[in-house]
NUBA-678759 format. One record per residue (C-alpha): x, y, z; residue number from 1. Coordinates in Angstrom, 1 decimal, decimal comma. Each point is the difference from the previous one (the first is absolute). Layout:
+--------+--------+--------+--------+
|      u |      v |      w | kolmar |
+--------+--------+--------+--------+
|      X |      Y |      Z |    NUM |
...
+--------+--------+--------+--------+
***
This chain:
+--------+--------+--------+--------+
|      u |      v |      w | kolmar |
+--------+--------+--------+--------+
|  -78,0 |   78,6 |  -41,9 |      1 |
|    0,1 |    3,7 |   -0,7 |      2 |
|    2,6 |    2,6 |    0,3 |      3 |
|   -1,9 |    1,7 |    2,8 |      4 |
|    0,2 |   -3,1 |    2,2 |      5 |
|    3,3 |   -1,6 |   -1,0 |      6 |
|    2,1 |    2,5 |   -1,8 |      7 |
|   -0,5 |   -2,0 |   -3,2 |      8 |
|    2,3 |   -2,8 |    1,1 |      9 |
|    0,2 |   -3,2 |   -2,0 |     10 |
|   -0,7 |   -3,2 |    1,8 |     11 |
|    0,5 |   -3,7 |   -0,8 |     12 |
|   -2,1 |   -2,5 |    2,0 |     13 |
|    1,4 |   -3,4 |    0,5 |     14 |
|   -2,7 |   -2,7 |    0,3 |     15 |
|    1,3 |   -3,4 |    1,0 |     16 |
|   -2,6 |   -2,7 |   -1,0 |     17 |
|   -0,6 |   -3,6 |    0,8 |     18 |
|   -3,4 |   -1,2 |   -1,3 |     19 |
|   -1,7 |    3,4 |   -0,1 |     20 |
|   -1,7 |   -0,5 |   -3,4 |     21 |
|   -3,4 |    1,3 |    1,4 |     22 |
|    1,5 |    3,0 |    1,8 |     23 |
|    2,5 |    1,4 |   -2,5 |     24 |
|   -2,6 |    1,3 |   -2,6 |     25 |
|   -1,8 |    1,8 |    2,9 |     26 |
|    3,1 |    1,5 |    1,5 |     27 |
|    2,1 |    1,2 |   -2,9 |     28 |
|   -2,5 |    2,4 |   -1,5 |     29 |
|   -0,5 |    1,6 |    3,4 |     30 |
|    3,7 |    0,6 |    0,3 |     31 |
|    0,2 |    1,5 |   -3,5 |     32 |
|   -2,8 |    2,4 |    0,7 |     33 |
|    2,7 |    2,1 |    1,6 |     34 |
|    2,1 |    2,0 |   -2,5 |     35 |
|    3,7 |   -0,8 |   -0,1 |     36 |
|   -0,4 |   -3,6 |    1,3 |     37 |
|    1,3 |   -3,1 |   -1,6 |     38 |
|   -0,2 |   -3,7 |    1,1 |     39 |
|    2,6 |   -2,8 |    0,1 |     40 |
|   -1,7 |   -3,3 |    0,6 |     41 |
|    2,4 |   -2,6 |    1,4 |     42 |
|   -1,6 |   -3,3 |   -0,5 |     43 |
|    1,3 |   -2,9 |    2,2 |     44 |
|   -0,8 |   -2,9 |   -2,4 |     45 |
|   -3,8 |    0,2 |    0,7 |     46 |
|   -2,0 |   -3,1 |   -0,9 |     47 |
|   -3,3 |    1,7 |   -0,5 |     48 |
|    0,9 |    2,0 |   -3,1 |     49 |
|    1,0 |    3,2 |    1,8 |     50 |
|    3,0 |    0,4 |   -2,3 |     51 |
|   -2,2 |    0,0 |   -3,1 |     52 |
|   -2,4 |    2,5 |    1,6 |     53 |
|    2,9 |    2,2 |    0,7 |     54 |
|    1,2 |   -0,2 |   -3,6 |     55 |
|   -3,5 |    0,9 |   -1,2 |     56 |
|    0,0 |    3,1 |    2,2 |     57 |
|    3,5 |    0,9 |   -1,4 |     58 |
|   -1,5 |   -0,1 |   -3,5 |     59 |
|   -3,0 |    2,0 |    1,1 |     60 |
|    2,1 |    2,7 |    1,7 |     61 |
|    3,1 |    0,2 |   -2,2 |     62 |
|    2,9 |    1,8 |    1,6 |     63 |
|   -1,7 |    0,1 |    3,4 |     64 |
|   -0,1 |   -3,7 |    1,0 |     65 |
|    2,8 |   -2,5 |   -0,3 |     66 |
|    0,5 |   -3,6 |    1,2 |     67 |
|    2,9 |   -1,8 |    1,6 |     68 |
|   -0,4 |   -3,8 |    0,0 |     69 |
|    2,2 |   -1,4 |    2,8 |     70 |
|    1,7 |   -3,3 |   -0,4 |     71 |
|    1,8 |   -0,4 |    3,3 |     72 |
|   -1,3 |   -1,2 |    3,4 |     73 |
|   -3,3 |    1,3 |    1,0 |     74 |
|   -0,5 |    2,6 |    2,7 |     75 |
|   -1,3 |    3,5 |    0,6 |     76 |
|    3,4 |    1,2 |    1,2 |     77 |
|    1,8 |   -1,6 |   -2,9 |     78 |
|   -2,3 |    1,7 |   -2,4 |     79 |
|    0,5 |    3,4 |    1,5 |     80 |
|    3,8 |   -0,5 |    0,3 |     81 |
|    0,1 |   -0,7 |   -3,7 |     82 |
|   -2,4 |    2,9 |   -1,0 |     83 |
|    1,3 |    2,8 |    2,2 |     84 |
|    3,4 |    0,4 |   -1,7 |     85 |
|   -1,7 |   -0,1 |   -3,4 |     86 |
|   -2,5 |    2,6 |    1,0 |     87 |
|    2,8 |    2,2 |    1,4 |     88 |
|    1,6 |    0,0 |   -3,4 |     89 |
|   -3,1 |    1,6 |   -1,6 |     90 |
|   -0,6 |    3,7 |   -0,5 |     91 |
|   -2,5 |    0,4 |    2,8 |     92 |
|   -0,1 |    1,9 |    3,2 |     93 |
|   -1,9 |   -2,3 |    2,3 |     94 |
|   -0,2 |   -3,8 |    0,2 |     95 |
|   -3,2 |   -1,5 |    1,5 |     96 |
|   -0,4 |   -3,4 |    1,5 |     97 |
|   -3,4 |   -1,4 |    0,6 |     98 |
|   -1,9 |   -3,3 |    0,1 |     99 |
|   -2,1 |   -1,2 |   -2,9 |    100 |
|   -2,8 |   -1,5 |    2,1 |    101 |
|   -2,0 |    3,3 |    0,1 |    102 |
|    0,8 |    0,5 |    3,7 |    103 |
|    2,0 |    3,2 |   -0,8 |    104 |
|   -2,3 |    2,7 |   -1,3 |    105 |
|    1,5 |    2,0 |   -2,9 |    106 |
|   -2,0 |    3,1 |    1,2 |    107 |
|    2,8 |    0,6 |    2,5 |    108 |
|    2,8 |    0,2 |   -2,6 |    109 |
|   -0,1 |    3,8 |   -0,6 |    110 |
|    0,3 |    0,7 |    3,7 |    111 |
|    2,8 |   -2,6 |    0,5 |    112 |
|    1,9 |    1,3 |   -3,0 |    113 |
|   -0,4 |    3,6 |    1,2 |    114 |
|    1,4 |   -1,0 |    3,4 |    115 |
|    3,3 |   -1,0 |   -1,7 |    116 |
|    0,7 |    3,7 |   -0,1 |    117 |
|    0,8 |   -0,3 |    3,7 |    118 |
|    1,0 |   -3,7 |    0,3 |    119 |
|    2,1 |   -2,5 |   -1,8 |    120 |
|   -2,3 |   -2,9 |    0,8 |    121 |
|   -3,7 |    0,5 |    0,5 |    122 |
|   -2,0 |   -2,8 |    1,6 |    123 |
|   -3,7 |   -0,5 |   -0,7 |    124 |
|   -0,8 |   -0,6 |    3,6 |    125 |
|   -2,9 |   -2,1 |    1,5 |    126 |
|    0,8 |    1,1 |    3,5 |    127 |
|    0,4 |    3,8 |    0,1 |    128 |
|   -2,7 |    2,6 |    0,6 |    129 |
|   -2,6 |    0,0 |   -2,7 |    130 |
|    0,7 |   -3,5 |   -1,3 |    131 |
|   -2,7 |   -2,8 |   -0,1 |    132 |
|   -0,3 |   -3,7 |   -0,5 |    133 |
|   -2,8 |   -1,4 |   -2,1 |    134 |
|   -1,1 |   -3,6 |   -0,2 |    135 |
|    3,2 |   -1,0 |    1,8 |    136 |
|   -0,5 |   -3,0 |    2,4 |    137 |
|    0,6 |    1,0 |    3,6 |    138 |
|    2,6 |   -2,8 |    0,5 |    139 |
|    2,0 |    1,3 |   -2,9 |    140 |
|   -0,1 |    3,5 |    1,3 |    141 |
|    1,2 |   -1,2 |    3,4 |    142 |
|    2,8 |   -2,0 |   -1,6 |    143 |
|    1,0 |    3,0 |   -2,1 |    144 |
|    0,1 |    2,4 |    3,0 |    145 |
|    1,9 |   -2,5 |    2,0 |    146 |
|    2,5 |   -0,4 |   -2,8 |    147 |
|    0,6 |    3,7 |   -0,2 |    148 |
|    0,6 |    0,2 |    3,8 |    149 |
|    2,4 |   -2,9 |   -0,3 |    150 |
|    1,9 |    1,7 |   -2,9 |    151 |
|    0,2 |    3,4 |    1,7 |    152 |
|    1,3 |   -1,6 |    3,2 |    153 |
|    2,8 |   -1,9 |   -1,7 |    154 |
|    1,1 |    2,4 |   -2,7 |    155 |
|   -0,7 |    3,4 |    1,5 |    156 |
|   -2,1 |    1,1 |   -3,0 |    157 |
|   -2,5 |    2,7 |    1,0 |    158 |
|   -2,6 |   -0,3 |   -2,7 |    159 |
|   -3,5 |   -1,1 |    1,1 |    160 |
|   -0,3 |   -2,4 |   -2,9 |    161 |
|    3,3 |   -1,6 |   -0,7 |    162 |
|   -1,6 |   -3,0 |   -1,8 |    163 |
|   -2,1 |    2,0 |   -2,5 |    164 |
|    0,6 |   -1,0 |   -3,6 |    165 |
|   -1,3 |    3,3 |   -1,3 |    166 |
|    2,9 |    2,4 |   -0,4 |    167 |
|    1,3 |    2,8 |   -2,1 |    168 |
|    3,8 |    0,4 |   -0,4 |    169 |
|    2,0 |    2,9 |   -1,4 |    170 |
|    2,1 |   -1,6 |   -2,8 |    171 |
|    3,1 |    1,4 |    1,7 |    172 |
|   -0,9 |   -2,0 |    3,1 |    173 |
|   -0,4 |   -3,2 |   -2,0 |    174 |
|    3,4 |    0,6 |   -1,5 |    175 |
|    1,6 |    0,2 |    3,5 |    176 |
|   -1,2 |   -3,5 |    1,0 |    177 |
|    2,3 |   -3,0 |   -0,4 |    178 |
|   -2,7 |   -2,3 |   -1,4 |    179 |
|    2,4 |   -2,8 |   -0,3 |    180 |
|    0,2 |   -0,4 |    3,7 |    181 |
|   -3,8 |    0,1 |    0,5 |    182 |
|   -0,6 |   -3,7 |    0,2 |    183 |
|   -3,5 |   -0,5 |    1,4 |    184 |
|   -2,2 |   -2,0 |   -2,4 |    185 |
|   -3,4 |    0,7 |    1,4 |    186 |
|   -1,8 |    2,8 |    1,9 |    187 |
|    3,1 |    0,5 |    2,2 |    188 |
|    1,4 |    1,9 |   -3,0 |    189 |
|   -2,2 |    2,9 |    1,0 |    190 |
|    1,7 |    0,2 |    3,4 |    191 |
|    3,5 |   -0,6 |   -1,4 |    192 |
|   -0,3 |    2,6 |   -2,7 |    193 |
|   -1,3 |    2,6 |    2,5 |    194 |
|    2,9 |   -0,7 |    2,3 |    195 |
|    2,4 |    0,4 |   -3,0 |    196 |
|   -1,6 |    3,4 |   -0,7 |    197 |
|    0,5 |    1,0 |    3,7 |    198 |
|    3,5 |   -1,2 |   -0,3 |    199 |
|    0,6 |    2,3 |   -2,9 |    200 |
|   -1,4 |    2,9 |    2,0 |    201 |
|   -3,1 |    0,3 |   -2,1 |    202 |
|   -2,8 |    2,1 |    1,4 |    203 |
|   -3,0 |   -2,2 |    0,6 |    204 |
|   -3,6 |    1,4 |    0,2 |    205 |
|   -3,5 |   -1,4 |    0,1 |    206 |
|   -3,3 |    0,9 |   -1,7 |    207 |
|   -3,3 |   -1,6 |    1,3 |    208 |
|   -1,7 |   -2,3 |   -2,4 |    209 |
|   -3,2 |   -2,1 |   -0,3 |    210 |
|    1,1 |   -3,6 |    0,0 |    211 |
|   -2,5 |   -2,6 |   -1,4 |    212 |
|    0,2 |   -3,7 |    0,6 |    213 |
|    0,6 |   -2,3 |   -3,0 |    214 |
|   -3,1 |   -0,5 |   -2,2 |    215 |
|    1,3 |   -2,5 |   -2,5 |    216 |
|    2,7 |   -2,7 |    0,1 |    217 |
|    1,9 |   -1,5 |    2,9 |    218 |
|    2,3 |    1,5 |    2,6 |    219 |
|    3,8 |   -0,6 |   -0,5 |    220 |
|    0,6 |   -0,2 |    3,7 |    221 |
|    1,4 |   -3,5 |    0,6 |    222 |
|    1,7 |   -1,6 |    3,0 |    223 |
|    3,4 |    0,4 |   -1,6 |    224 |
|   -0,7 |    3,7 |   -0,7 |    225 |
|   -1,1 |    0,5 |    3,6 |    226 |
|    3,1 |   -1,7 |    1,4 |    227 |
|    2,2 |    2,2 |   -2,2 |    228 |
|   -1,8 |    3,1 |    1,3 |    229 |
|    1,0 |   -1,0 |    3,5 |    230 |
|    3,6 |   -0,5 |   -0,8 |    231 |
|    0,8 |    2,9 |   -2,4 |    232 |
|   -0,2 |    2,8 |    2,6 |    233 |
|    2,7 |   -1,7 |    2,0 |    234 |
|    2,1 |   -0,5 |   -3,1 |    235 |
|   -0,3 |    3,6 |   -0,9 |    236 |
|    0,9 |    1,1 |    3,6 |    237 |
|    3,2 |   -2,1 |   -0,2 |    238 |
|    0,9 |    1,6 |   -3,3 |    239 |
|   -0,6 |    3,5 |    1,3 |    240 |
|    2,2 |   -0,6 |    3,0 |    241 |
|    2,8 |   -0,7 |   -2,4 |    242 |
|   -0,8 |    3,0 |   -2,2 |    243 |
|   -1,7 |    2,8 |    2,1 |    244 |
|   -2,3 |    2,5 |   -1,8 |    245 |
|    1,8 |    3,0 |   -1,4 |    246 |
+--------+--------+--------+--------+
***
């Protein structure tokens, strides 16, 4: 990240992990290739040694990598809900959220961070002009597109990719969110947090990205997570009817 592309902004990347021991050593150095970036690994009690790998990376990159070992119930949403307030308390300008499975290419980080000049939340979008899907099964792509149409229909969100987990937030936007009421445990957190951003009148933009299907490890999409994803947009809609966006 250079001053010419991002205005020399400081960024903290949150990486939630659950059994990503093979991926983490490949991903973290690529993030840190960009000047001004730090990494917070949020390990969800991995059983494959991911926590130890993260600690080794923290030793190798002192001051640029730190590790949070979670002890509560597992879940992507729960990891982010715990990490975002901590990140917002740091002296950074931008907070990045991205998956640790190598599906989110760090090459897009400078463009996404630069876009926070105009937007409060920037989505690394799979479904906007210029984006591409690589090694992503057709059934998963169909499911993802259907999920986005479902979310937009119910919530009124306008983004092309409401379910993307690759995002950059201005720290001021993160500070506006009432994280204690974001209760989704799994991937539905992505929708719920974006709705909360819209509720807080945050400006939401999209940058096209190259999305790559998982190469190592197993998908975290379970039946329970899928069911929660169907329910959460309705729960959010009910909440917003009680508290209309400002």
